[in-house]
C-alpha positions as CSV (number, residue, x, y, z in Angstrom):
1,M,-23.9,361.1,162.9
2,T,-20.8,362.5,161.2
3,N,-21.0,365.4,158.7
4,K,-20.3,363.1,155.8
5,A,-23.1,360.7,156.8
6,K,-25.5,363.6,157.2
7,V,-24.6,365.0,153.8
8,E,-25.0,361.6,152.2
9,S,-28.4,361.1,153.9
10,D,-29.5,364.5,152.5
11,L,-28.8,363.5,148.9
12,L,-31.5,362.3,146.5
13,P,-31.1,358.6,145.5
14,F,-29.9,358.2,141.9
15,P,-32.9,356.0,140.9
16,V,-35.2,358.9,141.9
17,I,-33.2,361.4,139.8
18,A,-33.1,359.0,136.8
19,A,-36.9,358.4,137.1
20,A,-37.5,362.2,137.3
21,T,-35.5,362.9,134.2
22,N,-37.6,360.3,132.4
23,G,-40.8,362.1,133.4
24,N,-42.0,360.0,136.3
25,V,-44.4,362.3,138.1
26,D,-43.9,360.8,141.6
27,A,-40.1,361.2,141.2
28,I,-40.4,364.8,140.0
29,N,-42.6,365.5,143.0
30,A,-40.0,363.9,145.3
31,V,-37.3,366.2,143.8
32,V,-39.5,369.3,144.2
33,K,-40.3,368.3,147.8
34,H,-36.6,367.7,148.5
35,Y,-35.9,371.3,147.4
36,A,-39.0,372.9,148.9
37,G,-37.2,374.4,151.9
38,Y,-34.5,375.9,149.7
39,I,-37.1,377.3,147.3
40,A,-39.0,378.8,150.2
41,T,-35.8,380.5,151.4
42,L,-35.1,381.9,148.0
43,S,-38.7,383.2,147.6
44,T,-38.8,384.8,151.1
45,R,-39.3,388.6,151.0
46,R,-39.4,391.3,153.6
47,L,-42.6,393.2,153.5
48,Y,-43.9,395.9,155.9
49,D,-47.2,395.9,157.7
50,E,-49.4,399.0,158.2
51,N,-47.2,400.0,161.2
52,G,-44.0,399.8,159.2
53,T,-42.9,396.7,161.0
54,P,-40.9,394.3,158.7
55,V,-42.5,390.9,158.2
56,L,-40.9,388.0,156.3
57,C,-43.2,386.1,154.1
58,I,-43.0,383.8,151.1
59,D,-43.8,385.3,147.7
60,E,-46.0,382.6,146.3
61,E,-45.6,383.7,142.7
62,M,-41.8,383.6,143.0
63,R,-42.1,380.2,144.7
64,R,-44.2,378.8,141.9
65,R,-41.8,380.2,139.2
66,L,-38.8,378.6,140.9
67,E,-40.7,375.2,141.1
68,T,-41.6,375.5,137.5
69,K,-38.0,376.3,136.5
70,L,-36.8,373.3,138.6
71,I,-39.3,371.0,136.9
72,T,-38.3,372.3,133.4
73,R,-34.6,371.7,134.2
74,I,-35.3,368.2,135.5
75,L,-37.0,367.2,132.3
76,T,-34.1,368.6,130.1
77,F,-31.4,367.1,132.3
78,K,-29.3,364.5,130.5
79,L,-27.8,361.7,132.6
80,I,-24.5,360.2,131.7
81,A,-24.4,356.6,132.6
């Protein structure tokens, strides 16, 4: 698989995006699922255990806030057809 083919396979289909902007719950969930890995990466924090050893974990509050912000932006996104 070439890089271009991989990039195109990683894109969300236009009908899913259009349905999500119109408020379709299943399409919104598909978009959030598509970006779940990226959101998890952005919400990863380095914490320290009782021995002072650094531990990476996901800040659940930050993850939920990022998902909420994504959903809000999806619903206000205007498609130009």
